[in-house]
C-alpha positions as CSV (number, residue, x, y, z in Angstrom):
1,M,0.0,-0.1,0.0
2,K,1.2,3.3,-0.9
3,P,2.2,5.9,2.0
4,I,-0.8,8.5,2.5
5,N,-0.3,12.1,3.1
6,L,-2.7,14.9,4.0
7,S,-2.4,18.3,2.5
8,F,-4.3,21.4,3.5
9,S,-4.5,24.1,0.9
10,A,-3.9,27.9,1.6
11,C,-7.3,29.7,2.2
12,G,-7.1,32.4,4.7
13,F,-10.3,32.6,7.1
14,L,-11.6,29.6,4.9
15,G,-9.5,27.7,7.2
16,I,-12.5,26.9,9.2
17,Y,-13.5,24.5,6.5
18,H,-10.2,22.7,7.1
19,L,-11.0,22.6,10.9
20,G,-14.4,20.9,9.9
21,A,-12.6,18.4,7.6
22,A,-9.9,17.8,10.4
23,S,-12.6,17.2,13.0
24,A,-14.3,14.7,10.9
25,L,-11.0,12.9,10.3
26,Y,-10.2,13.0,13.9
27,R,-13.7,11.5,15.1
28,H,-14.4,9.2,12.2
29,G,-11.1,8.4,10.3
30,R,-8.8,7.1,12.9
31,K,-7.6,4.2,10.8
32,L,-6.8,6.5,8.0
33,L,-4.8,8.8,10.4
34,K,-2.7,5.8,11.5
35,E,-1.6,5.3,8.0
36,V,-0.7,9.0,7.3
37,K,2.9,9.4,6.8
38,A,3.1,13.1,6.3
39,F,1.1,16.1,6.9
40,A,1.6,19.2,4.5
41,G,-0.1,22.7,4.1
42,A,0.3,26.2,3.1
43,S,-0.9,29.3,5.1
44,A,-3.9,28.7,7.1
45,G,-3.8,25.0,5.9
46,S,-0.5,24.5,7.4
47,L,-1.9,25.6,10.8
48,V,-4.8,23.0,10.8
49,A,-2.2,20.3,9.6
50,T,-0.1,21.0,12.4
51,V,-3.0,20.9,15.1
52,L,-4.2,17.7,13.5
53,L,-0.7,16.1,13.8
54,T,0.3,17.7,17.2
55,A,-2.7,18.3,19.3
56,P,-6.0,16.9,17.6
57,E,-7.8,16.9,20.8
58,R,-7.6,20.9,20.7
59,L,-9.3,21.3,17.3
60,E,-12.3,22.6,19.1
61,E,-10.3,25.4,20.6
62,C,-9.2,26.4,17.3
63,N,-12.7,26.6,16.1
64,E,-13.4,29.2,19.1
65,F,-10.2,31.1,18.4
66,T,-11.0,31.5,14.6
67,Y,-14.3,32.9,15.4
68,K,-13.0,35.4,17.8
69,F,-10.3,36.3,15.5
70,A,-12.6,36.8,12.5
71,E,-14.8,38.9,14.5
72,E,-12.0,41.1,15.8
73,I,-10.9,41.6,12.1
74,R,-14.5,42.6,11.2
75,R,-14.6,45.2,14.0
76,Q,-11.7,46.9,12.5
77,Y,-12.4,49.9,10.4
78,F,-10.2,48.6,7.4
79,G,-10.1,44.9,8.5
80,A,-6.6,43.6,9.0
81,V,-4.9,46.3,7.3
82,T,-6.3,48.9,9.8
83,P,-3.3,51.1,11.0
84,G,-2.1,49.8,14.4
85,Y,-3.6,46.4,14.1
86,D,-1.2,43.7,14.6
87,F,-2.6,40.6,12.7
88,M,0.6,38.5,13.2
89,A,0.5,39.2,16.9
90,Q,-3.0,37.8,17.3
91,L,-2.2,34.8,15.1
92,R,0.9,34.1,17.2
93,S,-1.1,34.4,20.3
94,G,-3.3,31.5,19.2
95,M,-0.4,29.3,18.3
96,D,1.0,29.8,21.8
97,L,-2.2,28.9,23.3
98,I,-2.9,25.7,21.4
99,L,0.5,24.0,20.2
100,P,2.0,21.7,23.0
101,P,5.3,22.3,24.3
102,N,6.7,19.4,22.2
103,A,5.0,20.3,19.0
104,H,8.2,20.6,17.0
105,E,9.3,17.1,18.2
106,L,6.0,15.6,16.8
107,A,6.1,17.6,13.6
108,H,9.8,17.0,12.8
109,N,10.1,15.3,9.4
110,R,6.4,14.5,9.6
111,L,5.0,18.1,8.9
112,Y,5.8,20.1,5.4
113,V,5.1,23.7,5.5
114,S,5.0,25.7,2.5
115,I,6.9,29.1,2.7
116,T,8.1,31.5,0.1
117,N,11.6,33.1,0.2
118,M,11.1,36.8,-0.3
119,K,14.4,37.3,-2.1
120,T,14.3,34.5,-4.6
121,R,10.6,34.1,-4.9
122,K,11.0,30.5,-4.7
123,N,9.0,28.0,-2.8
124,Y,10.3,25.9,0.1
125,L,8.6,23.0,2.1
126,A,10.0,23.3,5.9
127,S,10.0,20.0,7.6
128,T,12.8,20.2,10.3
129,F,12.0,22.0,13.4
130,S,14.7,22.5,15.9
131,S,12.4,24.0,18.5
132,R,8.8,25.2,19.2
133,E,9.8,28.6,18.5
134,D,11.4,27.4,15.1
135,L,8.0,25.7,14.3
136,I,6.1,28.7,15.1
137,K,8.2,31.0,13.0
138,V,7.8,28.6,10.1
139,L,4.0,28.6,10.5
140,L,3.8,32.6,10.9
141,A,5.8,32.8,7.7
142,S,3.5,30.5,5.7
143,S,0.7,32.8,7.0
144,F,2.2,36.1,6.2
145,V,0.5,37.8,3.3
146,P,2.7,41.0,2.3
147,L,0.6,44.3,3.2
148,Y,-2.5,42.4,4.5
149,A,-0.6,40.8,7.6
150,G,1.9,43.7,7.7
151,L,5.2,45.0,6.4
152,K,7.7,43.1,7.9
153,P,8.3,39.4,6.4
154,V,9.2,36.7,8.9
155,D,13.0,36.1,9.7
156,Y,13.7,32.4,9.6
157,K,17.2,31.0,9.3
158,G,18.6,34.5,8.5
159,Q,16.4,35.0,5.5
160,K,13.0,36.8,4.9
161,W,9.9,34.5,4.2
162,V,6.2,35.2,3.3
163,D,3.1,33.3,2.5
164,G,3.7,29.9,1.1
165,G,0.4,30.1,-0.6
166,L,2.0,32.7,-3.2
167,T,4.0,30.0,-4.7
168,N,2.7,26.5,-3.5
169,S,-0.9,26.6,-2.1
170,L,-1.5,23.0,-2.0
171,P,1.8,20.9,-1.5
172,I,1.6,17.5,-3.1
173,L,4.4,15.4,-1.6
174,P,6.6,13.1,-4.0
175,V,6.2,9.7,-2.2
176,G,2.8,8.0,-2.1
177,R,-0.7,9.4,-2.5
178,T,-1.5,12.9,-1.2
179,V,-4.9,13.5,-0.1
180,A,-5.7,17.1,-1.0
181,I,-8.1,19.1,1.1
182,S,-9.4,22.7,0.1
183,P,-12.5,25.0,0.6
184,F,-12.3,26.0,-3.1
185,S,-14.2,23.8,-5.5
186,G,-11.8,21.8,-7.8
187,R,-10.4,18.4,-8.7
188,L,-9.6,17.4,-5.2
189,D,-10.3,14.6,-2.7
190,I,-12.0,16.8,-0.2
191,S,-13.7,20.0,-1.3
192,P,-17.0,21.7,-2.1
193,Q,-18.5,20.4,-5.5
194,D,-20.1,23.5,-7.2
195,K,-23.1,22.3,-9.3
196,G,-24.0,23.4,-12.8
197,Q,-20.7,25.2,-13.4
198,L,-18.5,25.1,-16.7
199,D,-15.9,22.6,-16.3
200,L,-13.2,25.3,-16.5
201,Y,-10.1,25.4,-14.1
202,I,-7.6,27.8,-13.4
203,N,-4.3,27.0,-11.8
204,I,-3.4,29.3,-8.7
205,A,-0.1,28.5,-7.1
206,K,-0.2,24.9,-8.0
207,Q,-3.8,24.5,-7.1
208,D,-6.8,23.8,-9.7
209,I,-9.6,25.8,-8.9
210,M,-12.9,25.7,-10.7
211,L,-14.0,29.0,-12.4
212,S,-17.2,29.6,-10.7
213,M,-19.1,32.5,-8.9
214,A,-18.9,30.5,-5.5
215,N,-15.3,30.4,-5.7
216,L,-14.8,34.0,-6.4
217,M,-17.0,34.5,-3.3
218,R,-14.9,32.2,-1.4
219,L,-11.6,33.9,-2.5
220,N,-13.3,37.4,-1.0
221,Q,-14.0,35.5,2.4
222,A,-10.6,34.2,2.6
223,L,-9.3,37.7,3.4
224,F,-12.5,39.4,4.5
225,P,-14.1,36.9,7.0
226,P,-17.8,36.5,6.9
227,G,-20.1,36.5,10.1
228,K,-20.1,33.8,12.5
229,R,-23.3,31.9,11.1
230,K,-21.6,31.5,7.8
231,L,-18.2,30.4,9.2
232,E,-20.2,27.8,11.2
233,S,-21.7,26.7,7.8
234,L,-18.4,26.5,6.3
235,Y,-17.1,24.3,9.2
236,Q,-20.0,22.0,8.7
237,H,-19.4,21.7,5.0
238,G,-15.9,20.7,5.6
239,F,-17.1,18.1,8.0
240,D,-19.4,16.7,5.7
241,D,-17.2,16.7,2.7
242,A,-14.5,14.9,4.8
243,I,-17.3,12.2,5.9
244,K,-18.1,11.7,2.3
245,F,-14.6,11.0,1.3
246,L,-14.3,8.5,4.3
247,H,-17.3,6.7,3.1
248,K,-16.2,6.7,-0.6
249,E,-12.7,5.3,0.4
250,N,-14.0,2.9,3.0
251,W,-12.2,4.4,5.8
252,F,-15.3,5.6,7.8
253,E,-15.5,4.4,11.5
C-alpha cells in the first residue's frame, strides 16, 4: 500500500472549512490517520495540519479562536490592514495557546510547511524544526500575506519569508498518495462540489480551482471573513465533505 499524506490548501479565514474536515477525520477516520505518513499545508492549511498532527484533541479550541479572530478583524475599520492592528501578534497568540510544548518534536520530518523566500521568490517546504519557536516562526511565515498581515516579512534562518500560498498553495508530496483538502471547489479529494458550472479550471499557485461565482466569493471571504453563522456553515461543509470522502474510500468508522 502506498504511503498516505494529507495536504491542506492555503485559504485564509476559510481555514474553518479545514477545521471541519480535520474534526471529521479525527472523529471518524482514525484508521486513515494511523496510515498517514506526512502532513502538509500552506498558510491557514499549514496551521490546521499542524494541530491535527500535534494536538488533535484541541481542534475545538481552534474553532473558537477562529470565530473570535474573525470577529475582531470584522470590527476593525479597514479589516486586517487597519493602521495599528497587529494581525501577526494575534495569530501568534493562538499558536502559543494551542500548540503543545513538544509540537516541534511531533512535527519533525512529518510536517511539510509551504513558505516563500522573499528574495528569490521560490517555494520551500520546511520540515525540520529544532524548537517550538522554530516551528512557530515557519507557520507565521507561511501565513504572512504581504501588506495584508503587515510590512515586515518573517525572519527564519537568516532569511525573509512570506506566505507559502503565493508559490505553492497545496503541497503534493513526492512519495505516496497525497489526499488534498481545500475549501475551493476543484479536482480534489475533499472540497466543495459546485453544481451546474462550466468545467473550467485555473491553476493558482499549483492548485486547480474551478471557475465559478462561488469560488470568487470564497476568495473574497478568505481575506475578509464573513459572520459567525457563515463560518459555522463552512465548518459543517468541511466536516460533511470529509465524511463523504471517508465513506467513498471505506475509511469511515
